[in-house]
N, C-alpha and C positions, 0 to 999 in steps of 0.2 A: 351174274357168273364172276367169281374171286378166283384169280390165280395167283400162286406164290411158288418161288423158287427156291429150293433149299439147295443148298452147297455143302458137300460134304468131301470128309478126308483131305489132307493137303498133299498134294505130289501125286496122289493116285488119280486125276483127271477129275471132272467135275461129273456130277451125278443130279440129274433131275428129278423131283417128283411130280407127278402129274395130280394137281388138286383141282378139281372142278372141270376137268376135261382138255385143261390147256397143258400142252407140252413146251414149257419155254426154254428148254435146255439146248445146247448144240451139239449134239451127236452127230449131226451130218456133217459139221466142220472138221471133226475128228475123222470120220470115215474118210472125208475127201483126202484130208493130210495122209492118212494111211495107204490109201490106194495110189496118192503121188509117189509114195516113198517106194512102193512095193513094185514100182515101174507100170502102172496102170497105163492106157492107152488116153490119147488126147480126149477122145470122145467121152470114155468114161469121166473124166475129170470134169468135162464141162457139164455133163449130166449132173454129176454132184453137185457144181457151182449153183445149177439152174435148180436143184432141190433145195439147197440151203438157203436161196434167195427166196423160194415160196414158202418156206418154215418160218423165214426171217418176218416176212411180209404177214404171214398169220399171226406170229407172236406180237407184232406191232399192233395189229389189229384187236387183239385181246387186250393188249395193255390200252388202248385207247377205250374201249369198253369200259374196262375195269377205272380208267382215271374219270370217265364220263358218269360213271355210277358214283363215285365218289364226290365229283365236284360239287360245289354250293354256288349256285345262281344266287346273286343279290341283285335288288334294283338300282337302276343307276343312281338316283336320289340317294338311296342309303349308302352306296359305293362312293359318291361324290362326298358326302357326309362323313363318311370314314377316313377318306383320302384327305379332308381337310383337318380332321381331328389329328390325323397321324402326323400331317404336316406341323401342326399347332405343338403337338407333343416333341417333335424336332426342336422345333424354334424354342420352346419351353427347357428343353434340354440344353442346351446351346445356350441360353441366356443364363442359365444357373450355372454352367460352366465359367461363362464370362464373370458372375458375379463371385464366384470362389476366387478368380484369379484376382478381380478387383479388393476383394478383402485380403487377399495376400497383400497385393501391393500397397493397401493402406495399411496393414501390419506394418509392412516393412519400413514405410514413412513414417508412423507414428515411432517406432523403435530408434529410427535415425534422428527425429526431432528430438525424442528425450535423451540420445545420447549427445545431441547438439546442445541443448538446453545445459547438459552437465557439464559440458567442455565450457560452455560460455559462463556457466557459474563459476568454475574452478578458474577461468582466465580471469573473472573479475576479482574474485579472493586473492590471487595473485597478484594482481595490479594493486589492489588496496593494500596489500602486505610491501609491495614495491614502493607506493605514495608514502606510506607509513616510514618506511626506512629511509627512504630521501628527506623528509621532513626530519626524520632524527639526526640526520647526517648535517643537513643545513645548520639545526641547530647546534649541533656541535661545532660546525664550522663558526657559528656566529659566535659562541663560548670562546673558542679558540683564538676567534679575531680579537675578541673584547681582551681577553688575558694578554694577548700579543700586544695591544694597545697599550696596557697598564704597563709591560715591561720596557716596552718603548719609552713610555714617559718617565720611568723610574732611571732607566738608562740615559735618558738625556740631561735629567737632573744630576744624575752623578757626573755626566760628560761634565754639565756646568760647574760643578763642585771642583772637578778635577782641574779644570781649566784655571777656576779660580785660586785653587792652592797653588797650581803652577806660577800664575802670576804671581800669587804672594812670594813663593819660593825663588823666582826670579827677582824679586825686590831686595829679599834677604840675602840673597847672593851678590846683588850688586853692593849692598851696605857692608857687606862681609870684604867684599874685594875692596874697595873704598876705605874700609878701617885698615886692612893691610897694607894697603899703599901708603897710606899717610905715615910721616916721620913720627917716632915716639915721643919725641918732645911736645908735638902739637897736640898730642892726645892728652898729655898731661895738664897741658895749659887750658884746656877747654873747661875740665871740671871747675878749674876756679875761677 
């Protein structure tokens, strides 16, 4: 026996169709509310409530029959095997999700590694350039110091020349002074 409930029209209340001899609709519940609102006595409301409970019990029984008719019974071994397969399926899905997460982490790590290697290469290039520049500066300093040494030697030689010429000048000045201080007659006698 099969029972279906079809609800119709919105706002106009619910309507049930009896298919297969079962009435699953709640018309008694609506009748009870109508009686209560019209000022029915307590016993009428009580009778309506009992009637509703009876109809609910009948509907539950029909629903139970319907479910039992549609239910699929399986062997315990088959059920256990299906449960194990279901559990394995869930484990596999979880592991696949974990694998995807690990692959993403691995991709991120590989990208970070590539970036770090590129930065390292750039740093090494900058270091080589700095070393080449420092060697160049050192060569320039050595060349400058060699030139400075040559200039110092030249300056020392010129200083020595100047000191020698100063000494010669002093000797000449002394000769000139002595010649000025001598009387004129003594100068004329000397040549003879």
